[in-house]
C-alpha positions, 0 to 999 in steps of 0.5 A: 636029772634033768633035760633041757631042749633048745628046740622050739625056740622057747627059751631065753639066755639073756646073760644080765639075768644070771647077775648076782649081787654079792652074799653078806659072807662073799669077800667083795674082792673074791666077788670081782674076781671070781663073779663080777670080771667073767661075768662081764667077759662072759656078756662080752664074749657072747657080744664078739661071738653076734659082732663077728657074724658080721649080719648084712656084711656089717662085720665089728672086730673087737679090738681094746677099744671095742671092748672097752665101750662093750665092758662100760655099756655092760657097766652101766646096764647092771647099775642101773638094770642089774638082773633086769637088763638085756641086750635092749637096754645094752642098745640104749647106753651104747646109743645115749650114755654120754659118758661111754659115747665119746666123740672118740668112740662114736663110730665103735657105737653105731656099728654095735647098735646097727648090729644089735638091732636084731637082738632088740625089741621085736626082732629075731633074736630079742626074745633069746637075750631080753628077759628071765634067762631058762637055763638052770643048772642047779640040777646034780645032771642036765642033759642039753640038747642042741641039735635044733640049734644046728643051723644058727650058729651065733645062737648056738655058740652064746648058749654053749659059752653061757653054760660055760659060765653057769657051770663055772658059777656053780663050781666056784659056789661050792666047797669041793670044787669039782665037776664031771662034764661029759 
C-alpha cells in the first residue's frame, strides 16, 4: 500500500499535470467523453471552490457565462501547455487571450485574475497549483491523511475533488470497473 500525508505543505495537486493525450487504441469520442470533459470539469470545479472562498471579500459565483470563460481558458492552457500548464498559465490566458477576454466578459476575467493572484507566482498557494502533481494512486491500496488540511478548507476541498477525479480516471482505465473506497 501507499500512504499520502498532506502535512508540511510538501505536495502539489496541480490538476493540469494530470492531463494525458489519447492513446493510439483509444476512440476519440470516448476520450472526450470519459477523460477530457471530466478533466475540464475537475479544473473548473477546483476554481469554483477557490472563487467561492472569497478571499478579501471578493467572491465570484459561477454562472453559465463565467463557467464558459473558465472552460475556454482551461482549453487554451491545455492546447498551449498540456500537462505542463498551471494556474499561473490560466491567469495569463484570462488576462491576455483576446479570444477569451472579449468586451462582454472583461469584468469576469478581472475578477478571476484578482482571486487567482494567491495561486500564482510566489504567492501562498502557488506551489500547490503549479508544477508536477505529487498525487499518485497507482498502488492498489492508498491511504490519505488529511488532518493537516483541516484549517485550510479551500485546499482540503481541492485535494478531495482531485482524488475523486484520479479514482474516476483509474477506474475508466480498467477492463473491470470496480473499486473499493473506504
